C-alpha positions in Angstrom: 89.2 100.3 105.6 88.9 100.8 101.8 85.9 102.8 100.5 84.9 102.1 96.9 82.7 104.7 95.2 80.8 104.2 92.0 77.6 102.7 90.5 77.1 98.9 90.6 76.4 98.4 86.9 79.6 100.2 85.7 82.2 97.8 84.2 85.1 99.6 85.8 83.5 99.4 89.2 82.8 95.7 88.8 86.4 95.1 87.8 87.7 97.1 90.9 85.3 95.2 93.2 86.4 91.9 91.8 90.1 92.8 92.2 89.5 93.9 95.9 87.6 90.7 96.6 90.3 88.5 95.0 92.9 90.4 96.9 90.9 89.7 100.1 90.9 93.4 101.0 88.0 94.5 103.2 86.1 97.3 101.6 82.8 99.1 101.7 80.9 100.0 98.5 79.2 103.4 98.2 76.7 103.6 95.4 76.6 107.2 94.1 72.9 106.9 93.1 71.6 105.0 96.1 73.8 106.3 98.9 74.5 109.8 97.5 77.7 111.7 97.8 78.5 114.3 100.4 79.9 117.7 99.3 82.7 117.4 101.9 83.8 114.0 100.4 83.9 115.4 96.9 85.8 118.5 98.0 88.3 116.3 99.8 88.9 114.4 96.5 89.2 117.6 94.6 91.7 119.0 97.0 93.8 115.8 96.8 93.7 115.1 93.0 92.0 118.1 91.3 88.5 118.4 89.8 89.9 117.8 86.3 91.0 114.3 87.3 87.6 113.5 88.7 85.4 114.8 85.9 84.6 112.2 83.3 84.3 114.2 80.0 84.1 111.0 77.9 80.9 109.5 79.2 77.3 109.8 78.1 76.4 111.9 81.1 78.8 114.6 80.0 77.6 114.5 76.4 74.0 114.9 77.6 74.7 118.1 79.5 73.7 121.3 77.9 76.6 123.1 76.2 76.1 126.0 78.7 76.9 123.6 81.6 80.0 122.3 79.9 81.4 125.7 79.0 83.8 127.7 81.2 84.0 125.3 84.0 85.5 126.4 87.3 86.3 124.1 90.3 83.1 125.3 92.1 80.9 124.7 89.1 82.5 121.3 88.4 81.8 120.3 92.0 78.2 121.4 91.7 77.8 119.5 88.5 79.3 116.3 89.9 77.0 116.5 93.0 74.0 117.0 90.8 75.1 114.2 88.4 77.3 111.8 90.2 77.8 109.8 87.0 80.0 112.6 85.8 82.6 111.4 88.3 85.2 109.0 86.8 84.8 105.6 88.3 85.6 103.9 90.5 87.0 106.2 93.2 88.9 104.2 95.8 89.7 105.9 99.1 92.0 104.4 101.7 93.0 106.9 104.3 94.6 109.8 102.4 95.2 107.7 99.3 92.6 108.4 96.6 92.7 106.4 93.3 90.5 107.1 90.3 89.8 104.6 87.6 90.9 101.1 87.1 94.7 100.6 87.4 95.3 97.2 88.8 99.1 97.7 89.0 98.6 100.8 91.0 96.0 99.0 93.2 98.6 96.3 93.9 101.3 98.9 94.8 99.2 101.2 96.9 96.4 99.2 98.4 98.4 96.2 99.7 100.8 98.5 101.7 
């Protein structure tokens, strides 16, 4: 089973959902805002790919954070920030077993999700 995490109005999430549907891959969508995100799930992602790969420093949510929250980040603080503000997480996050993909990369989806 493929789990797709994100927010429904995000263009990147829409693109990933459409690709999964067109590829006829069964998946479950987890809305960060509606369904929340468990700390253990985020910690699993961080362990697999690193917090720097998950933290979206380009988005509006990041720019709206106080400078004190953005400064001197550690892994623990980044996890806390992403749990408090799930829109700080790069989207989408696709999880299939131990495989975790972040962002839209259709070629990578093709290579890793059809296997």
